[in-house]
NUVOKE-537058 format. One record per residue (C-alpha): residue in one letter; chain; x, y, z. Coordinates in nm, 2 decimals, padded with zeros to 4 digits, always signed. Layout:
% residues N
{resn->A; chain->A; u->X; v->Y; w->Z}
...
% end
This chain:
% residues 274
{resn->M; chain->A; u->+03.39; v->-04.86; w->-04.61}
{resn->A; chain->A; u->+03.06; v->-05.04; w->-04.68}
{resn->E; chain->A; u->+02.98; v->-05.16; w->-04.33}
{resn->T; chain->A; u->+02.76; v->-04.93; w->-04.13}
{resn->V; chain->A; u->+02.80; v->-04.93; w->-03.75}
{resn->Q; chain->A; u->+02.61; v->-04.77; w->-03.47}
{resn->Q; chain->A; u->+02.69; v->-04.40; w->-03.46}
{resn->P; chain->A; u->+02.78; v->-04.21; w->-03.15}
{resn->T; chain->A; u->+02.57; v->-03.91; w->-03.04}
{resn->P; chain->A; u->+02.74; v->-03.60; w->-03.19}
{resn->V; chain->A; u->+02.88; v->-03.35; w->-02.95}
{resn->T; chain->A; u->+02.94; v->-03.01; w->-03.11}
{resn->T; chain->A; u->+02.94; v->-02.69; w->-02.91}
{resn->G; chain->A; u->+03.02; v->-02.45; w->-03.19}
{resn->D; chain->A; u->+03.31; v->-02.33; w->-02.98}
{resn->T; chain->A; u->+03.62; v->-02.39; w->-03.20}
{resn->L; chain->A; u->+03.92; v->-02.51; w->-03.01}
{resn->L; chain->A; u->+04.16; v->-02.58; w->-03.31}
{resn->S; chain->A; u->+04.16; v->-02.48; w->-03.67}
{resn->L; chain->A; u->+04.39; v->-02.54; w->-03.96}
{resn->D; chain->A; u->+04.35; v->-02.26; w->-04.21}
{resn->D; chain->A; u->+04.46; v->-02.33; w->-04.57}
{resn->V; chain->A; u->+04.77; v->-02.52; w->-04.45}
{resn->T; chain->A; u->+05.02; v->-02.62; w->-04.72}
{resn->L; chain->A; u->+05.34; v->-02.81; w->-04.65}
{resn->K; chain->A; u->+05.60; v->-02.88; w->-04.91}
{resn->F; chain->A; u->+05.92; v->-03.09; w->-04.88}
{resn->G; chain->A; u->+06.12; v->-02.99; w->-05.18}
{resn->G; chain->A; u->+05.91; v->-03.08; w->-05.48}
{resn->V; chain->A; u->+05.67; v->-03.29; w->-05.28}
{resn->T; chain->A; u->+05.35; v->-03.13; w->-05.15}
{resn->A; chain->A; u->+05.25; v->-03.32; w->-04.83}
{resn->L; chain->A; u->+04.95; v->-03.10; w->-04.75}
{resn->N; chain->A; u->+04.77; v->-02.89; w->-05.00}
{resn->G; chain->A; u->+04.56; v->-02.61; w->-04.87}
{resn->V; chain->A; u->+04.41; v->-02.82; w->-04.59}
{resn->S; chain->A; u->+04.15; v->-02.65; w->-04.37}
{resn->F; chain->A; u->+03.94; v->-02.80; w->-04.09}
{resn->H; chain->A; u->+03.84; v->-02.73; w->-03.73}
{resn->I; chain->A; u->+03.77; v->-02.91; w->-03.41}
{resn->D; chain->A; u->+03.50; v->-02.79; w->-03.17}
{resn->R; chain->A; u->+03.57; v->-02.80; w->-02.79}
{resn->G; chain->A; u->+03.44; v->-03.13; w->-02.66}
{resn->E; chain->A; u->+03.44; v->-03.30; w->-03.00}
{resn->I; chain->A; u->+03.60; v->-03.63; w->-03.11}
{resn->L; chain->A; u->+03.72; v->-03.58; w->-03.46}
{resn->G; chain->A; u->+03.85; v->-03.86; w->-03.68}
{resn->L; chain->A; u->+04.12; v->-03.78; w->-03.94}
{resn->I; chain->A; u->+04.14; v->-04.06; w->-04.19}
{resn->G; chain->A; u->+04.27; v->-04.14; w->-04.54}
{resn->P; chain->A; u->+04.47; v->-04.40; w->-04.73}
{resn->N; chain->A; u->+04.84; v->-04.45; w->-04.65}
{resn->G; chain->A; u->+05.04; v->-04.14; w->-04.75}
{resn->A; chain->A; u->+04.73; v->-03.91; w->-04.74}
{resn->G; chain->A; u->+04.90; v->-03.67; w->-04.50}
{resn->K; chain->A; u->+04.73; v->-03.76; w->-04.17}
{resn->T; chain->A; u->+05.04; v->-03.78; w->-03.96}
{resn->T; chain->A; u->+05.19; v->-03.48; w->-04.14}
{resn->A; chain->A; u->+04.88; v->-03.28; w->-04.03}
{resn->F; chain->A; u->+04.94; v->-03.40; w->-03.67}
{resn->N; chain->A; u->+05.30; v->-03.29; w->-03.69}
{resn->V; chain->A; u->+05.20; v->-02.94; w->-03.81}
{resn->V; chain->A; u->+04.95; v->-02.92; w->-03.52}
{resn->T; chain->A; u->+05.21; v->-03.03; w->-03.26}
{resn->G; chain->A; u->+05.49; v->-02.81; w->-03.39}
{resn->I; chain->A; u->+05.72; v->-03.08; w->-03.54}
{resn->Y; chain->A; u->+05.67; v->-02.92; w->-03.89}
{resn->R; chain->A; u->+05.61; v->-02.56; w->-03.98}
{resn->P; chain->A; u->+05.37; v->-02.52; w->-04.27}
{resn->T; chain->A; u->+05.50; v->-02.36; w->-04.59}
{resn->S; chain->A; u->+05.19; v->-02.14; w->-04.59}
{resn->G; chain->A; u->+04.87; v->-02.12; w->-04.39}
{resn->G; chain->A; u->+04.83; v->-02.13; w->-04.01}
{resn->V; chain->A; u->+04.71; v->-02.31; w->-03.70}
{resn->T; chain->A; u->+04.50; v->-02.15; w->-03.44}
{resn->F; chain->A; u->+04.45; v->-02.31; w->-03.10}
{resn->D; chain->A; u->+04.21; v->-02.18; w->-02.83}
{resn->G; chain->A; u->+04.20; v->-01.84; w->-03.00}
{resn->E; chain->A; u->+04.58; v->-01.80; w->-03.04}
{resn->Q; chain->A; u->+04.81; v->-01.85; w->-03.34}
{resn->I; chain->A; u->+05.05; v->-02.13; w->-03.27}
{resn->T; chain->A; u->+05.21; v->-02.16; w->-03.61}
{resn->G; chain->A; u->+05.58; v->-02.20; w->-03.58}
{resn->L; chain->A; u->+05.59; v->-02.22; w->-03.20}
{resn->K; chain->A; u->+05.84; v->-02.46; w->-03.04}
{resn->R; chain->A; u->+05.69; v->-02.80; w->-02.95}
{resn->Y; chain->A; u->+05.72; v->-02.75; w->-02.57}
{resn->R; chain->A; u->+05.54; v->-02.42; w->-02.60}
{resn->I; chain->A; u->+05.26; v->-02.58; w->-02.79}
{resn->A; chain->A; u->+05.24; v->-02.86; w->-02.53}
{resn->K; chain->A; u->+05.22; v->-02.59; w->-02.25}
{resn->R; chain->A; u->+04.93; v->-02.43; w->-02.43}
{resn->G; chain->A; u->+04.74; v->-02.76; w->-02.40}
{resn->I; chain->A; u->+04.81; v->-03.00; w->-02.69}
{resn->A; chain->A; u->+04.94; v->-03.35; w->-02.62}
{resn->R; chain->A; u->+04.99; v->-03.64; w->-02.85}
{resn->T; chain->A; u->+05.08; v->-04.01; w->-02.88}
{resn->F; chain->A; u->+05.27; v->-04.17; w->-03.17}
{resn->Q; chain->A; u->+05.23; v->-04.45; w->-03.42}
{resn->N; chain->A; u->+05.54; v->-04.61; w->-03.28}
{resn->I; chain->A; u->+05.54; v->-04.63; w->-02.90}
{resn->R; chain->A; u->+05.79; v->-04.38; w->-02.74}
{resn->L; chain->A; u->+05.81; v->-04.47; w->-02.38}
{resn->F; chain->A; u->+06.11; v->-04.45; w->-02.14}
{resn->R; chain->A; u->+06.14; v->-04.83; w->-02.13}
{resn->A; chain->A; u->+06.39; v->-04.84; w->-01.84}
{resn->M; chain->A; u->+06.16; v->-04.63; w->-01.62}
{resn->T; chain->A; u->+05.85; v->-04.75; w->-01.44}
{resn->A; chain->A; u->+05.50; v->-04.69; w->-01.56}
{resn->L; chain->A; u->+05.45; v->-04.44; w->-01.28}
{resn->E; chain->A; u->+05.78; v->-04.26; w->-01.36}
{resn->N; chain->A; u->+05.67; v->-04.23; w->-01.73}
{resn->V; chain->A; u->+05.35; v->-04.06; w->-01.64}
{resn->M; chain->A; u->+05.52; v->-03.84; w->-01.39}
{resn->V; chain->A; u->+05.74; v->-03.71; w->-01.67}
{resn->G; chain->A; u->+05.42; v->-03.59; w->-01.84}
{resn->A; chain->A; u->+05.31; v->-03.42; w->-01.52}
{resn->D; chain->A; u->+05.65; v->-03.25; w->-01.49}
{resn->A; chain->A; u->+05.56; v->-03.05; w->-01.80}
{resn->R; chain->A; u->+05.32; v->-02.85; w->-01.59}
{resn->H; chain->A; u->+05.56; v->-02.78; w->-01.30}
{resn->T; chain->A; u->+05.65; v->-02.42; w->-01.23}
{resn->T; chain->A; u->+05.96; v->-02.49; w->-01.02}
{resn->G; chain->A; u->+06.31; v->-02.55; w->-01.18}
{resn->P; chain->A; u->+06.61; v->-02.77; w->-01.12}
{resn->I; chain->A; u->+06.75; v->-02.55; w->-00.84}
{resn->S; chain->A; u->+06.42; v->-02.60; w->-00.64}
{resn->A; chain->A; u->+06.45; v->-02.97; w->-00.70}
{resn->L; chain->A; u->+06.82; v->-02.98; w->-00.59}
{resn->L; chain->A; u->+06.74; v->-02.78; w->-00.27}
{resn->G; chain->A; u->+06.42; v->-02.98; w->-00.20}
{resn->L; chain->A; u->+06.22; v->-02.66; w->-00.16}
{resn->P; chain->A; u->+05.86; v->-02.70; w->-00.03}
{resn->R; chain->A; u->+05.70; v->-02.57; w->-00.35}
{resn->H; chain->A; u->+05.89; v->-02.83; w->-00.55}
{resn->R; chain->A; u->+05.79; v->-03.11; w->-00.31}
{resn->R; chain->A; u->+05.43; v->-03.01; w->-00.33}
{resn->E; chain->A; u->+05.44; v->-03.02; w->-00.71}
{resn->E; chain->A; u->+05.61; v->-03.36; w->-00.70}
{resn->A; chain->A; u->+05.35; v->-03.50; w->-00.47}
{resn->A; chain->A; u->+05.07; v->-03.36; w->-00.68}
{resn->G; chain->A; u->+05.23; v->-03.50; w->-01.00}
{resn->R; chain->A; u->+05.26; v->-03.84; w->-00.84}
{resn->E; chain->A; u->+04.90; v->-03.84; w->-00.73}
{resn->L; chain->A; u->+04.78; v->-03.74; w->-01.08}
{resn->A; chain->A; u->+05.00; v->-04.01; w->-01.24}
{resn->L; chain->A; u->+04.86; v->-04.28; w->-01.01}
{resn->E; chain->A; u->+04.50; v->-04.16; w->-01.09}
{resn->L; chain->A; u->+04.57; v->-04.16; w->-01.46}
{resn->L; chain->A; u->+04.72; v->-04.51; w->-01.45}
{resn->D; chain->A; u->+04.40; v->-04.63; w->-01.29}
{resn->F; chain->A; u->+04.20; v->-04.43; w->-01.55}
{resn->V; chain->A; u->+04.36; v->-04.61; w->-01.85}
{resn->G; chain->A; u->+04.35; v->-04.95; w->-01.68}
{resn->V; chain->A; u->+04.71; v->-05.01; w->-01.58}
{resn->G; chain->A; u->+04.70; v->-04.89; w->-01.22}
{resn->G; chain->A; u->+04.82; v->-05.23; w->-01.09}
{resn->R; chain->A; u->+05.14; v->-05.21; w->-01.29}
{resn->A; chain->A; u->+05.26; v->-04.87; w->-01.16}
{resn->D; chain->A; u->+05.60; v->-05.00; w->-01.04}
{resn->E; chain->A; u->+05.68; v->-05.22; w->-01.34}
{resn->L; chain->A; u->+05.93; v->-05.11; w->-01.60}
{resn->A; chain->A; u->+05.75; v->-04.98; w->-01.90}
{resn->G; chain->A; u->+05.96; v->-05.21; w->-02.12}
{resn->N; chain->A; u->+05.82; v->-05.51; w->-01.94}
{resn->L; chain->A; u->+05.45; v->-05.42; w->-02.00}
{resn->S; chain->A; u->+05.24; v->-05.59; w->-02.26}
{resn->Y; chain->A; u->+05.20; v->-05.41; w->-02.59}
{resn->G; chain->A; u->+04.85; v->-05.31; w->-02.51}
{resn->D; chain->A; u->+04.94; v->-05.18; w->-02.17}
{resn->Q; chain->A; u->+05.23; v->-04.98; w->-02.33}
{resn->R; chain->A; u->+04.97; v->-04.82; w->-02.56}
{resn->R; chain->A; u->+04.75; v->-04.73; w->-02.27}
{resn->L; chain->A; u->+05.05; v->-04.60; w->-02.07}
{resn->E; chain->A; u->+05.14; v->-04.36; w->-02.35}
{resn->I; chain->A; u->+04.79; v->-04.22; w->-02.34}
{resn->A; chain->A; u->+04.82; v->-04.17; w->-01.96}
{resn->R; chain->A; u->+05.15; v->-03.99; w->-02.00}
{resn->A; chain->A; u->+05.00; v->-03.76; w->-02.26}
{resn->M; chain->A; u->+04.70; v->-03.69; w->-02.04}
{resn->A; chain->A; u->+04.94; v->-03.61; w->-01.75}
{resn->T; chain->A; u->+05.04; v->-03.28; w->-01.93}
{resn->Q; chain->A; u->+04.67; v->-03.18; w->-01.86}
{resn->P; chain->A; u->+04.59; v->-03.09; w->-02.22}
{resn->K; chain->A; u->+04.28; v->-02.94; w->-02.37}
{resn->L; chain->A; u->+04.34; v->-03.14; w->-02.70}
{resn->L; chain->A; u->+04.46; v->-03.50; w->-02.71}
{resn->C; chain->A; u->+04.59; v->-03.62; w->-03.04}
{resn->L; chain->A; u->+04.60; v->-04.00; w->-03.08}
{resn->D; chain->A; u->+04.80; v->-04.14; w->-03.37}
{resn->E; chain->A; u->+04.70; v->-04.49; w->-03.46}
{resn->P; chain->A; u->+04.62; v->-04.59; w->-03.09}
{resn->A; chain->A; u->+04.46; v->-04.92; w->-03.20}
{resn->A; chain->A; u->+04.75; v->-05.05; w->-03.40}
{resn->G; chain->A; u->+04.82; v->-05.41; w->-03.31}
{resn->F; chain->A; u->+04.51; v->-05.44; w->-03.10}
{resn->N; chain->A; u->+04.27; v->-05.74; w->-03.11}
{resn->P; chain->A; u->+03.90; v->-05.69; w->-03.13}
{resn->S; chain->A; u->+03.83; v->-05.69; w->-02.76}
{resn->E; chain->A; u->+04.12; v->-05.44; w->-02.70}
{resn->K; chain->A; u->+03.98; v->-05.21; w->-02.97}
{resn->Q; chain->A; u->+03.64; v->-05.22; w->-02.80}
{resn->A; chain->A; u->+03.80; v->-05.12; w->-02.47}
{resn->L; chain->A; u->+03.99; v->-04.84; w->-02.65}
{resn->M; chain->A; u->+03.67; v->-04.70; w->-02.79}
{resn->E; chain->A; u->+03.53; v->-04.69; w->-02.44}
{resn->L; chain->A; u->+03.85; v->-04.52; w->-02.31}
{resn->I; chain->A; u->+03.83; v->-04.25; w->-02.58}
{resn->R; chain->A; u->+03.47; v->-04.18; w->-02.48}
{resn->K; chain->A; u->+03.58; v->-04.16; w->-02.12}
{resn->I; chain->A; u->+03.86; v->-03.92; w->-02.21}
{resn->R; chain->A; u->+03.61; v->-03.69; w->-02.38}
{resn->D; chain->A; u->+03.37; v->-03.72; w->-02.08}
{resn->R; chain->A; u->+03.67; v->-03.60; w->-01.87}
{resn->G; chain->A; u->+03.66; v->-03.27; w->-02.06}
{resn->L; chain->A; u->+03.92; v->-03.33; w->-02.33}
{resn->T; chain->A; u->+03.88; v->-03.28; w->-02.70}
{resn->V; chain->A; u->+04.02; v->-03.56; w->-02.91}
{resn->L; chain->A; u->+04.18; v->-03.57; w->-03.26}
{resn->L; chain->A; u->+04.21; v->-03.93; w->-03.37}
{resn->I; chain->A; u->+04.40; v->-04.09; w->-03.66}
{resn->E; chain->A; u->+04.31; v->-04.45; w->-03.70}
{resn->H; chain->A; u->+04.30; v->-04.71; w->-03.99}
{resn->D; chain->A; u->+04.03; v->-04.93; w->-03.83}
{resn->M; chain->A; u->+03.71; v->-04.78; w->-03.98}
{resn->R; chain->A; u->+03.48; v->-04.97; w->-03.75}
{resn->L; chain->A; u->+03.65; v->-04.81; w->-03.45}
{resn->V; chain->A; u->+03.66; v->-04.46; w->-03.61}
{resn->M; chain->A; u->+03.29; v->-04.47; w->-03.72}
{resn->G; chain->A; u->+03.18; v->-04.60; w->-03.38}
{resn->V; chain->A; u->+03.35; v->-04.33; w->-03.17}
{resn->V; chain->A; u->+03.39; v->-04.00; w->-03.35}
{resn->D; chain->A; u->+03.14; v->-03.72; w->-03.39}
{resn->R; chain->A; u->+03.28; v->-03.60; w->-03.73}
{resn->V; chain->A; u->+03.53; v->-03.72; w->-03.99}
{resn->V; chain->A; u->+03.78; v->-03.54; w->-04.20}
{resn->V; chain->A; u->+03.92; v->-03.73; w->-04.49}
{resn->L; chain->A; u->+04.25; v->-03.66; w->-04.67}
{resn->E; chain->A; u->+04.38; v->-03.80; w->-05.00}
{resn->F; chain->A; u->+04.72; v->-03.71; w->-05.14}
{resn->G; chain->A; u->+04.74; v->-03.42; w->-04.89}
{resn->T; chain->A; u->+04.41; v->-03.27; w->-04.99}
{resn->K; chain->A; u->+04.08; v->-03.27; w->-04.79}
{resn->I; chain->A; u->+03.81; v->-03.45; w->-04.98}
{resn->A; chain->A; u->+03.54; v->-03.48; w->-04.71}
{resn->D; chain->A; u->+03.44; v->-03.33; w->-04.38}
{resn->A; chain->A; u->+03.11; v->-03.46; w->-04.25}
{resn->S; chain->A; u->+02.93; v->-03.70; w->-04.01}
{resn->P; chain->A; u->+03.04; v->-04.07; w->-04.00}
{resn->T; chain->A; u->+02.73; v->-04.18; w->-04.19}
{resn->E; chain->A; u->+02.78; v->-03.92; w->-04.47}
{resn->V; chain->A; u->+03.15; v->-04.00; w->-04.50}
{resn->Q; chain->A; u->+03.08; v->-04.38; w->-04.53}
{resn->N; chain->A; u->+02.85; v->-04.30; w->-04.83}
{resn->D; chain->A; u->+03.06; v->-04.04; w->-05.00}
{resn->P; chain->A; u->+03.16; v->-04.16; w->-05.35}
{resn->A; chain->A; u->+03.49; v->-03.96; w->-05.33}
{resn->V; chain->A; u->+03.58; v->-04.13; w->-05.00}
{resn->I; chain->A; u->+03.49; v->-04.48; w->-05.13}
{resn->A; chain->A; u->+03.69; v->-04.42; w->-05.44}
{resn->A; chain->A; u->+03.99; v->-04.31; w->-05.24}
{resn->Y; chain->A; u->+03.99; v->-04.62; w->-05.03}
{resn->L; chain->A; u->+03.90; v->-04.87; w->-05.31}
{resn->G; chain->A; u->+04.13; v->-04.71; w->-05.57}
{resn->V; chain->A; u->+03.86; v->-04.67; w->-05.83}
{resn->A; chain->A; u->+03.73; v->-04.37; w->-06.02}
{resn->E; chain->A; u->+03.43; v->-04.19; w->-05.87}
{resn->D; chain->A; u->+03.21; v->-04.26; w->-06.16}
{resn->E; chain->A; u->+03.27; v->-04.63; w->-06.12}
{resn->V; chain->A; u->+03.14; v->-04.63; w->-05.76}
{resn->V; chain->A; u->+02.80; v->-04.79; w->-05.72}
{resn->T; chain->A; u->+02.58; v->-04.64; w->-05.44}
{resn->D; chain->A; u->+02.23; v->-04.71; w->-05.32}
{resn->E; chain->A; u->+02.09; v->-04.40; w->-05.48}
% end
């Protein structure tokens, strides 16, 4: 946490897109999230960090509908989404990637991204079976979007290769393209740099900035602090399911509570420059 890196220019509009309001989630006697509240402004890149077991992925799972909170709620784009089915949350404009890559390995890269595009289709299986014009138009538009997104993330030349045959890094980028194909307003990236070398991490930082420039809001979980501090506008820090910081990257890097959480020492033992 001691290393200071060049900070991005903050982009905050004051227009809240997502908010968690006093969210608590309990599994039996274990409290995974304890009264967590934070928000993301439209057009912002927010980093969600914390030591292992802090509750980061649990918070993601609450936002995307995998878990329903024990108490508290989630508001997205002005609407309560607490307890909605995952597909309904996706249709409202939230997409995510996972710590462990979840691609259709026996399908091509293009087909994987077209699956994401299908989430926005309005025609059903009967239209597909009958080959109705509206369905054909949607399929053509989905294919065009998928090809454009493969180029956008840097794997356009591998559209016809099986996803399972792609390199690890290309599979990570493919998963991002598939999530973007759902045309979300909020893209949640869970450990996207896991297993990346330094040059791949630098390329990922540039891709995340491009995603924001494309008009998306980004919620990022990542262990690599140099990457996080170099790309996000604001950082929320969790420890044992409780929020301990919500500030700019510079402020978070110098917060004694955050340093103590990462170094495993008491706050009064942390030496600062003050």
